[in-house]
C-alpha positions in Angstrom: -42.6 9.7 -51.2 -42.3 12.1 -48.3 -40.3 15.3 -48.6 -37.6 16.5 -46.1 -38.9 19.5 -44.3 -37.0 22.7 -44.4 -35.3 23.3 -41.1 -34.8 26.7 -39.6 -31.3 27.8 -38.5 -32.0 27.0 -34.9 -33.4 23.5 -35.7 -30.4 22.7 -37.9 -28.1 23.7 -35.0 -29.9 21.3 -32.6 -29.7 18.4 -35.1 -26.0 19.1 -35.6 -25.3 19.1 -31.8 -27.2 15.8 -31.4 -25.2 14.2 -34.2 -21.9 15.3 -32.8 -22.9 13.9 -29.4 -23.8 10.6 -30.9 -20.5 10.4 -32.7 -18.6 11.2 -29.6 -20.4 8.7 -27.3 -20.2 5.7 -29.6 -16.4 5.2 -29.2 -16.7 5.8 -25.5 -19.4 3.1 -25.1 -17.3 0.6 -27.2 -14.2 1.3 -25.2 -16.1 0.8 -21.9 -17.6 -2.5 -23.1 -14.2 -3.8 -24.3 -12.0 -2.9 -21.4 -8.8 -0.8 -21.5 -7.6 -2.1 -24.9 -9.5 -1.8 -28.2 -7.8 -4.7 -30.0 -8.3 -7.7 -27.6 -12.1 -8.1 -27.7 -11.9 -11.0 -30.1 -8.9 -12.6 -28.4 -9.4 -15.8 -26.4 -7.0 -14.3 -23.8 -9.0 -11.1 -23.3 -9.7 -11.9 -19.6 -6.0 -12.5 -18.9 -5.0 -9.4 -20.8 -7.4 -7.3 -18.7 -6.1 -8.9 -15.5 -2.5 -7.8 -16.5 -3.7 -4.3 -17.2 -5.7 -4.1 -13.9 -2.6 -5.1 -11.9 -0.3 -2.6 -13.8 1.8 -5.4 -15.3 1.1 -4.3 -18.9 0.6 -0.7 -20.0 -0.2 -1.2 -23.7 1.8 -1.4 -26.9 1.3 2.1 -28.4 2.6 4.7 -26.0 1.6 7.3 -25.1 -2.0 6.5 -26.0 -1.7 2.9 -24.8 -5.2 1.9 -25.9 -3.8 -1.2 -27.8 -2.3 -4.5 -26.5 -1.2 -6.0 -29.7 -2.1 -9.6 -28.6 -0.7 -11.2 -31.8 2.8 -9.6 -31.5 5.9 -11.3 -30.3 7.4 -10.3 -26.9 11.0 -9.0 -26.8 13.4 -9.8 -24.0 13.1 -6.2 -22.8 9.3 -6.4 -22.7 9.5 -9.7 -20.8 11.8 -8.1 -18.2 9.3 -5.2 -17.7 6.4 -7.7 -17.3 8.3 -9.8 -14.7 9.4 -6.7 -12.8 5.9 -5.3 -12.6 4.5 -8.7 -11.6 7.1 -9.0 -8.8 6.2 -5.5 -7.5 2.5 -6.4 -7.6 3.1 -9.5 -5.5 5.6 -8.1 -3.1 4.8 -8.6 0.6 6.3 -6.2 3.1 7.2 -7.3 6.6 7.5 -5.2 9.8 9.1 -6.5 13.0 10.0 -5.3 16.5 12.2 -7.4 18.8 13.1 -7.3 22.5 15.7 -9.9 23.5 16.1 -8.7 27.1 14.1 -10.1 29.9 10.8 -8.3 30.6 8.9 -8.8 33.8 5.2 -9.3 33.5 3.3 -7.1 35.9 1.2 -8.9 38.6 -2.0 -7.1 37.9 -5.6 -8.1 37.0 -5.5 -5.9 33.9 -3.4 -6.5 30.8 -0.4 -4.3 30.3 1.4 -3.7 26.9 4.8 -5.3 26.9 5.7 -4.9 23.2 4.1 -3.0 20.3 4.6 -2.5 16.5 3.6 0.9 15.3 3.3 2.8 12.0 1.7 0.0 9.9 0.0 1.2 6.7 -3.6 0.2 6.0 -3.9 -3.4 4.6 -4.2 -7.1 5.4 -1.5 -8.6 7.6 -0.5 -12.0 9.0 0.7 -11.0 12.5 2.8 -13.3 14.7 4.1 -12.9 18.2 6.6 -15.3 19.7 9.0 -15.6 22.6 9.7 -17.5 25.8 8.2 -17.5 29.3 10.7 -17.9 32.1 10.0 -18.8 35.7 13.1 -18.3 37.9 11.4 -19.2 41.1 12.4 -22.4 42.9 9.2 -23.9 44.1 6.3 -21.8 42.8 4.3 -22.3 39.6 3.5 -19.2 37.4 0.3 -18.6 35.5 1.0 -15.9 32.9 -1.6 -14.9 30.3 -0.7 -12.9 27.1 -2.9 -11.6 24.3 -1.9 -10.6 20.8 -4.1 -7.6 19.7 -4.2 -6.9 16.0 -7.1 -4.7 14.8 -10.3 -6.6 15.5 -8.5 -9.9 15.7 -6.6 -11.5 18.6 -4.9 -14.6 19.9 -4.1 -15.7 23.5 -1.8 -18.0 25.4 -1.9 -19.0 29.0 0.4 -21.8 29.9 1.4 -23.0 33.4 5.1 -22.3 33.9 6.6 -24.4 36.6 9.5 -23.3 38.7 12.8 -23.1 36.8 11.0 -23.8 33.4 11.4 -22.0 30.1 8.3 -22.3 27.9 8.3 -21.1 24.2 5.1 -19.7 22.8 3.7 -18.4 19.5 0.5 -16.5 18.7 -0.9 -15.6 15.3 -3.7 -13.5 13.8 -4.8 -12.6 10.3 -6.3 -9.2 10.3 -7.2 -6.2 8.2 -6.1 -2.8 9.4 -8.3 -0.1 8.0 -6.2 3.0 8.7 -2.6 4.0 8.1 -0.3 4.3 11.1 -2.0 1.4 12.8 -0.5 -0.5 15.8 -0.5 -4.1 16.9 0.6 -5.0 20.4 1.3 -7.8 22.9 -0.4 -7.4 26.3 0.3 -9.7 29.3 -0.5 -10.2 32.9 0.7 -12.5 35.7 -1.1 -12.7 39.0 1.9 -13.9 40.9 4.6 -11.8 39.3 6.7 -14.9 38.9 7.1 -15.1 35.1 9.1 -13.0 32.7 9.3 -12.7 28.9 12.5 -13.0 26.8 13.4 -13.1 23.1 10.1 -11.6 22.2 9.2 -10.9 18.6 6.3 -9.1 17.1 6.0 -9.4 13.2 3.4 -8.2 10.7 3.7 -9.5 7.1 1.6 -7.7 4.4 -0.6 -10.1 2.5 -2.9 -7.8 0.6 -3.7 -10.4 -2.0 -5.8 -12.1 0.7 -9.3 -10.8 1.2 -10.9 -11.4 4.6 -14.6 -12.1 4.5 -16.7 -12.6 7.6 -19.8 -14.7 7.5 -23.0 -12.7 7.6 -25.1 -13.1 10.8 -28.6 -14.4 10.2 
């Protein structure tokens, strides 16, 4: 049977430091492998519990440490209210809108000019919609307006023929991701004959951050 060698003071210190590090790292590794809570690893609902934690809907059952979920405990009416409130906050969509009811002439130029813009949008994913009416007040002449909704890297266009005396409703939409805060989406138009005007124009951006936009990779 072998004997345990005598360790010098410096060697004993090194062994002690290694043992302390091992004892400190083991709980950290277990916690990282099991998610934010230490008591849900054997639960059939572990994936659901971790989803709740990732979205801020549950904070834990043992404040202020909050490293336990207590998956077998009953839920009180107060706790249910907190869960529902946090879930509603997580799912909330914010809408921004700018409106212009008065008639706006469309410039008769070859280049587009901005007729309405929505500014100050925070970074995020948005469903953007522009709508309004084209009006041609001429008696005999047909108008050929063209408008473009510009929303980040996405856009939509409309270019109807508007006969004399006609009112034509129109709508454009774009789903886009705005990468920076204080972004702007805008409506640009042109009309070669300067015959058509816009009215009841709306520009709306609804936050839909639960939607992830993925573009197909090019071969």
